[in-house]
C-alpha positions as CSV (number, residue, x, y, z in Angstrom):
1,M,17.4,-114.3,-107.8
2,E,20.8,-114.2,-109.5
3,D,22.1,-117.5,-110.8
4,K,25.2,-117.4,-108.6
5,Y,23.1,-117.7,-105.5
6,K,21.8,-121.1,-104.6
7,Y,20.0,-119.8,-101.4
8,F,18.1,-116.6,-101.0
9,A,19.3,-116.2,-97.4
10,F,21.5,-117.8,-94.9
11,I,20.2,-117.6,-91.3
12,S,22.9,-117.4,-88.6
13,Y,21.7,-118.2,-85.1
14,N,22.6,-119.7,-81.8
15,H,20.9,-123.1,-81.0
16,Q,19.0,-121.4,-78.1
17,D,17.2,-119.4,-80.8
18,A,16.4,-122.4,-83.0
19,K,12.7,-122.0,-82.8
20,E,12.8,-118.3,-83.8
21,A,15.2,-119.1,-86.7
22,Y,12.9,-121.9,-87.9
23,R,9.8,-119.7,-87.8
24,L,11.7,-117.1,-89.7
25,Q,12.8,-119.6,-92.4
26,K,9.2,-120.8,-92.9
27,K,7.8,-117.3,-93.0
28,L,10.3,-116.3,-95.7
29,E,10.0,-119.5,-97.8
30,H,6.2,-119.4,-97.7
31,Y,5.8,-115.7,-98.3
32,S,3.4,-115.2,-101.2
33,L,3.4,-112.0,-103.3
34,P,0.2,-110.7,-104.9
35,T,-0.1,-111.1,-108.7
36,T,0.1,-107.3,-109.4
37,T,3.4,-107.1,-107.5
38,M,4.8,-110.2,-109.2
39,R,4.2,-108.7,-112.6
40,M,5.3,-105.2,-111.8
41,Y,8.7,-106.3,-110.4
42,S,9.1,-109.6,-112.4
43,L,9.2,-111.7,-109.3
44,E,8.0,-115.2,-108.6
45,K,5.0,-116.1,-106.4
46,N,7.3,-117.3,-103.6
47,P,10.5,-115.4,-104.4
48,M,12.5,-116.3,-101.2
49,K,13.1,-120.0,-101.6
50,P,15.2,-121.7,-100.4
51,V,16.5,-120.2,-97.1
52,F,19.4,-122.0,-95.4
53,F,19.8,-122.7,-91.7
54,A,23.4,-121.9,-90.7
55,E,25.1,-124.6,-88.7
56,T,26.5,-123.1,-85.5
57,D,28.1,-126.4,-84.5
58,I,31.5,-125.7,-86.0
59,Q,34.5,-127.4,-84.4
60,P,37.3,-125.2,-83.1
61,G,39.1,-123.5,-85.9
62,N,38.0,-121.5,-88.9
63,L,34.8,-121.9,-90.9
64,N,35.0,-125.1,-92.8
65,D,34.9,-125.2,-96.6
66,E,31.3,-126.5,-96.8
67,L,30.0,-123.7,-94.6
68,Q,32.0,-121.0,-96.5
69,Q,30.5,-122.4,-99.7
70,R,26.9,-122.0,-98.3
71,L,27.7,-118.5,-97.1
72,S,29.1,-117.5,-100.5
73,S,26.1,-119.0,-102.3
74,S,23.5,-117.1,-100.2
75,R,22.3,-113.7,-101.4
76,Y,21.6,-112.4,-97.9
77,L,22.9,-113.1,-94.4
78,I,20.2,-112.8,-91.7
79,V,21.6,-112.7,-88.1
80,V,19.1,-113.8,-85.4
81,C,20.1,-111.4,-82.6
82,S,19.8,-112.3,-79.0
83,P,22.0,-112.4,-75.8
84,A,22.8,-116.0,-76.8
85,S,24.0,-115.2,-80.3
86,A,25.8,-112.0,-79.0
87,Q,28.1,-114.4,-77.1
88,S,28.5,-116.9,-79.9
89,M,31.9,-116.9,-81.6
90,W,30.5,-118.9,-84.5
91,V,27.8,-116.4,-85.2
92,G,30.5,-113.7,-85.2
93,K,32.7,-115.7,-87.6
94,E,29.8,-116.0,-90.1
95,I,29.1,-112.3,-89.9
96,L,32.8,-111.5,-90.4
97,Y,33.0,-113.8,-93.4
98,Y,30.3,-111.7,-95.1
99,I,32.0,-108.4,-94.1
100,E,35.4,-109.5,-95.4
101,A,33.8,-110.5,-98.7
102,G,32.7,-106.9,-99.1
103,R,29.0,-107.8,-98.6
104,K,28.0,-105.6,-95.7
105,D,25.0,-104.3,-97.6
106,Q,23.6,-107.9,-97.7
107,I,23.5,-108.4,-93.9
108,L,20.3,-108.0,-92.0
109,L,19.9,-108.0,-88.2
110,F,16.7,-109.7,-86.9
111,V,16.3,-109.1,-83.1
112,V,14.3,-111.7,-81.2
113,D,15.5,-111.0,-77.7
114,G,17.5,-108.5,-75.7
115,I,18.3,-104.9,-76.2
116,P,20.5,-103.6,-79.1
117,G,23.5,-101.7,-77.8
118,S,22.7,-102.1,-74.0
119,G,26.3,-103.2,-73.2
120,D,25.0,-105.5,-70.5
121,P,25.9,-109.2,-71.2
122,A,22.5,-110.2,-69.8
123,T,20.6,-108.1,-72.3
124,E,23.0,-107.2,-75.2
125,C,21.8,-108.8,-78.4
126,F,24.5,-107.6,-80.8
127,N,27.5,-109.7,-81.3
128,P,30.9,-107.9,-80.9
129,V,31.5,-108.2,-84.6
130,I,28.3,-106.3,-85.3
131,K,29.2,-103.6,-82.8
132,E,32.7,-103.2,-84.4
133,H,31.9,-103.3,-88.1
134,L,28.2,-102.5,-88.6
135,S,25.7,-99.8,-87.5
136,M,22.0,-99.7,-86.7
137,A,21.4,-99.1,-90.4
138,Y,21.8,-102.9,-90.9
139,L,18.9,-103.6,-88.4
140,G,16.3,-105.4,-90.4
141,A,13.6,-105.7,-87.7
142,N,12.9,-106.3,-84.0
143,I,10.0,-108.5,-83.1
144,H,9.5,-106.6,-79.8
145,E,9.5,-103.1,-81.3
146,E,6.6,-101.3,-79.9
147,V,4.1,-99.7,-82.3
148,A,1.5,-97.8,-80.3
149,S,-1.1,-98.1,-83.1
150,L,-0.8,-101.9,-83.3
151,P,-1.8,-104.6,-80.9
152,K,1.2,-106.5,-79.5
153,A,0.2,-109.6,-81.5
154,L,1.1,-107.8,-84.7
155,W,4.6,-106.6,-83.8
156,R,6.1,-109.9,-84.9
157,E,4.3,-109.9,-88.2
158,R,5.4,-106.3,-88.8
159,A,9.0,-107.4,-88.2
160,Y,8.7,-110.2,-90.7
161,T,7.3,-107.8,-93.3
162,Q,10.2,-105.4,-92.7
163,I,12.7,-108.2,-93.5
164,V,10.8,-109.2,-96.6
165,S,10.7,-105.6,-97.9
166,K,14.4,-105.0,-97.4
167,M,15.4,-108.3,-99.2
168,L,13.0,-107.8,-102.1
169,G,13.6,-104.1,-102.5
170,L,9.9,-103.3,-102.1
171,E,8.1,-100.6,-100.2
172,F,7.4,-101.7,-96.7
173,D,4.2,-99.7,-96.5
174,D,2.8,-101.4,-99.6
175,L,3.5,-104.9,-98.2
176,W,2.3,-104.0,-94.7
177,Q,-1.0,-102.4,-95.9
178,R,-1.6,-105.6,-98.0
179,Y,-1.1,-107.7,-94.9
180,R,-3.5,-105.5,-92.9
181,R,-6.1,-105.7,-95.6
182,N,-5.9,-109.5,-95.6
183,L,-6.2,-109.4,-91.8
184,K,-9.3,-107.3,-92.0
185,R,-10.8,-109.7,-94.5
186,R,-10.2,-112.6,-92.2
187,K,-11.7,-110.7,-89.3
188,A,-14.8,-109.8,-91.5
189,V,-15.3,-113.5,-92.1
190,R,-15.3,-114.2,-88.4
191,M,-17.7,-111.3,-87.8
192,G,-19.8,-112.7,-90.6
193,T,-20.1,-116.0,-88.8
194,M,-21.3,-114.2,-85.7
195,A,-23.7,-112.2,-87.7
196,I,-25.2,-115.4,-89.1
197,A,-26.5,-116.3,-85.7
198,V,-28.2,-112.9,-85.5
199,L,-29.7,-113.3,-88.9
200,M,-31.2,-116.6,-87.9
201,V,-33.0,-114.9,-84.9
202,I,-34.2,-112.0,-87.1
203,G,-35.1,-114.2,-90.0
204,T,-37.5,-116.5,-87.9
205,G,-40.0,-113.6,-87.8
206,V,-40.3,-113.3,-91.5
207,L,-40.1,-116.9,-92.7
208,A,-42.9,-118.5,-94.5
209,S,-45.6,-120.3,-92.5
210,R,-45.5,-124.0,-91.4
211,P,-41.8,-124.2,-90.6
212,T,-40.1,-127.6,-90.0
213,A,-36.8,-128.8,-88.5
214,I,-33.9,-130.5,-90.2
215,T,-31.5,-132.8,-88.3
216,L,-27.9,-133.0,-89.6
217,E,-25.8,-136.0,-88.6
218,V,-22.0,-135.3,-89.0
219,T,-19.7,-138.3,-88.8
220,E,-16.0,-138.9,-89.5
221,L,-15.0,-141.2,-92.4
222,P,-13.4,-144.4,-91.0
223,P,-10.9,-145.1,-89.6
224,I,-12.1,-142.9,-86.7
225,N,-9.2,-142.2,-84.2
226,A,-10.7,-141.4,-80.8
227,N,-7.4,-140.1,-79.6
228,L,-7.5,-137.1,-81.9
229,F,-8.9,-133.8,-80.6
230,A,-11.3,-131.9,-82.8
231,D,-11.4,-128.1,-82.8
232,E,-14.6,-126.3,-83.1
233,G,-16.1,-126.4,-86.6
234,V,-19.0,-124.7,-88.5
235,V,-21.7,-125.9,-90.9
236,T,-23.6,-123.4,-93.0
237,F,-26.1,-123.3,-95.9
238,T,-28.3,-120.7,-97.5
239,L,-32.0,-120.9,-98.4
240,S,-33.2,-118.0,-100.5
241,E,-31.5,-115.0,-98.8
242,T,-31.4,-116.6,-95.3
243,V,-28.1,-118.1,-94.0
244,Y,-28.2,-121.0,-91.5
245,A,-25.2,-121.9,-89.4
246,D,-24.4,-124.1,-86.4
247,T,-21.2,-125.0,-84.5
248,I,-19.7,-128.5,-84.1
249,H,-17.9,-129.1,-80.8
250,G,-16.9,-132.7,-81.4
251,L,-17.5,-135.7,-83.6
252,P,-19.9,-137.4,-84.2
253,A,-22.3,-134.4,-83.9
254,T,-26.0,-133.9,-84.3
255,L,-27.1,-130.4,-85.4
256,T,-30.7,-129.3,-85.6
257,F,-31.8,-126.4,-87.8
258,N,-35.3,-125.1,-86.8
259,N,-37.8,-122.9,-88.7
260,I,-37.0,-124.2,-92.1
261,P,-39.9,-123.3,-94.5
262,R,-41.6,-126.5,-95.7
263,K,-41.7,-125.1,-99.2
264,Y,-37.9,-126.0,-99.5
265,A,-38.5,-129.7,-98.8
266,G,-36.9,-131.7,-101.6
267,D,-34.8,-128.8,-102.9
268,K,-31.1,-129.1,-103.4
269,V,-28.8,-126.9,-101.3
270,V,-25.0,-126.4,-101.0
271,L,-23.9,-127.3,-97.5
272,H,-20.5,-125.9,-96.4
273,Y,-18.5,-127.6,-93.7
274,E,-15.2,-126.3,-92.2
275,Q,-13.3,-127.6,-89.2
276,P,-9.6,-127.4,-88.3
277,G,-7.9,-130.7,-89.1
278,F,-10.5,-131.8,-91.6
279,E,-11.0,-131.4,-95.3
280,V,-13.2,-128.4,-96.2
281,L,-16.4,-129.7,-97.8
282,D,-18.9,-128.1,-100.1
283,T,-21.5,-130.7,-101.0
284,M,-25.0,-130.7,-102.5
285,V,-27.7,-132.2,-100.3
286,T,-31.5,-132.7,-100.5
287,M,-33.5,-130.8,-97.9
288,Q,-35.3,-133.4,-95.9
289,R,-35.9,-134.1,-92.2
290,E,-32.7,-136.1,-91.7
291,V,-29.4,-135.3,-93.6
292,S,-26.1,-137.2,-93.2
293,L,-22.7,-135.6,-93.7
294,V,-19.5,-137.7,-93.8
295,V,-16.3,-135.7,-93.2
296,K,-12.6,-136.6,-93.6
297,R,-9.5,-135.7,-91.6
298,Q,-6.4,-134.1,-93.1
299,P,-3.7,-136.7,-92.4
300,S,-0.9,-134.0,-92.1
301,Y,-2.7,-132.0,-89.4
302,Y,-1.6,-134.1,-86.4
303,G,0.7,-136.4,-88.4
304,H,3.6,-134.2,-89.7
305,V,6.5,-134.2,-87.3
306,V,9.7,-132.3,-88.2
307,G,12.9,-131.5,-86.2
308,Y,16.6,-132.0,-86.0
309,T,19.2,-134.2,-84.2
310,R,22.1,-132.8,-82.4
311,Q,24.9,-134.0,-80.1
312,S,23.9,-133.7,-76.4
313,G,25.1,-130.5,-74.8
314,T,26.4,-128.9,-78.0
315,D,25.2,-127.2,-81.1
316,H,26.6,-130.0,-83.3
317,M,24.0,-131.4,-85.7
318,V,24.2,-135.2,-86.1
319,A,23.4,-136.9,-89.4
320,H,22.1,-140.4,-90.1
321,V,20.3,-140.9,-86.8
322,K,17.5,-143.5,-87.1
323,I,14.3,-142.2,-85.5
324,R,11.4,-144.4,-84.6
325,V,7.9,-143.4,-83.4
326,G,5.7,-146.4,-83.1
327,E,5.9,-148.3,-86.4
328,E,7.2,-145.3,-88.3
329,E,10.9,-144.8,-89.0
330,T,13.1,-142.2,-90.7
331,V,16.7,-141.1,-90.7
332,S,18.1,-137.6,-90.2
333,D,19.7,-136.1,-93.3
334,E,23.2,-134.7,-93.8
335,Q,22.3,-131.5,-91.9
336,G,20.7,-133.4,-89.1
337,Y,17.0,-132.7,-90.1
338,F,14.3,-135.3,-90.1
339,E,10.6,-135.6,-91.1
340,L,8.0,-138.1,-90.0
341,N,4.5,-138.7,-91.3
342,I,2.4,-140.6,-88.8
343,P,-0.5,-142.6,-90.2
344,L,-3.9,-141.3,-89.3
345,E,-4.8,-144.4,-87.2
346,H,-1.7,-143.9,-85.0
347,Q,-1.9,-140.1,-84.6
348,T,-2.5,-138.3,-81.3
349,S,-3.4,-134.7,-80.6
350,D,-0.7,-132.4,-79.4
351,I,-3.2,-131.1,-77.0
352,V,-3.5,-134.5,-75.3
353,K,0.1,-135.7,-75.5
354,A,3.2,-135.5,-77.7
355,Y,4.7,-138.4,-79.6
356,Q,7.4,-140.4,-77.9
357,G,10.0,-142.6,-79.7
358,T,13.6,-143.7,-79.8
359,A,16.7,-142.5,-81.7
360,E,19.5,-144.9,-82.7
361,L,23.1,-144.0,-83.6
362,A,25.9,-146.5,-83.9
363,G,24.0,-149.2,-82.0
364,R,23.1,-146.8,-79.1
365,V,19.5,-146.1,-78.4
366,F,18.2,-142.8,-76.9
367,P,14.7,-141.6,-76.0
368,T,13.5,-138.8,-78.3
369,G,11.6,-136.9,-75.6
370,S,8.4,-135.2,-76.6
371,L,7.8,-134.7,-80.3
372,Y,5.0,-132.3,-81.3
373,P,3.2,-132.4,-84.7
374,E,3.6,-129.3,-86.8
375,R,-0.2,-129.1,-87.4
376,D,-1.3,-126.6,-90.1
377,A,0.8,-123.7,-88.8
378,L,4.1,-124.0,-90.5
379,G,7.1,-123.0,-88.5
380,E,5.3,-122.9,-85.1
381,V,7.0,-126.0,-83.6
382,V,10.6,-127.1,-83.6
383,N,11.6,-130.5,-82.2
384,Y,15.1,-131.6,-81.4
385,I,16.6,-134.9,-80.3
386,E,19.9,-135.1,-78.4
387,V,22.2,-138.1,-78.8
388,E,25.6,-138.7,-77.2
């Protein structure tokens, strides 16, 4: 990125589309290029950092100096288009600022809701400034664009890839095919897990004589927090050319592997454990009748809470709000964003209940409402707290 640009992109959005804008920011900032592409085009591994959230909470009047500076120092303007942003004068002002600066070719339209050019206020997703000054050529992507050859679940990912390709000047087909190949590899891993069960059934007929059973006890490293939900996990290991696997539905768990040839007793084997919310573990164990496995949670899985504070009933971000959840405290930054890391012993599963807390500003205390952990899927959850 050129030195004069502090930000790779500036996202302009209405507060009703905050979740979509946040997901877009995380997708762009965490987009990782393959090594061959990096070398061919002299790009960094994560070339689109940082991406700035536009503040749509401007007071009546023109764009303030700080916002103009952020617009000027952003290489691209991405407009999150929806019926809400189509009716936002502040989104229109940000677009017009780019146009008047002679930077039309650095504007991208990202449709998250509504119908481009419908003319109906209930469905029109293009701001009047877009309709007056730009054309459909500036449309970067539409997350609802139907592609007959793709399942609906992939339409959004295709739209993200379209935005990336336009900003990096790369061929869309190259990036999209790379994504599809990675998707197929992940699917193959899932299918492989299913095949393991079939191999176990087939393998029992050809195992050596005098089989035995091995019991595996899986426990969580203290402190154990009973409030936390545990998603399904898998334990696998290989003896000779036979792969053994079993599923963990909760912790602690007892797994029994039958038909293990006695000739492997006392041998060393690598045992692989993987479960959402826990550290992946590859450990060497001795094959014996009873084996113990101690696993450890990822503190950030249910403990990372992010969001922003805003004035009640408006789009105005509020800085320096003290937020407290249990014994943990933080303060929102100059742009109104906050981050909390809840200790493992105080965490709760977002499947069971959300975090509740208080927000304090100028001596006034407000309830936070429900705050959800980000889990391991960056950009999937946006929390906001309203203060008066």
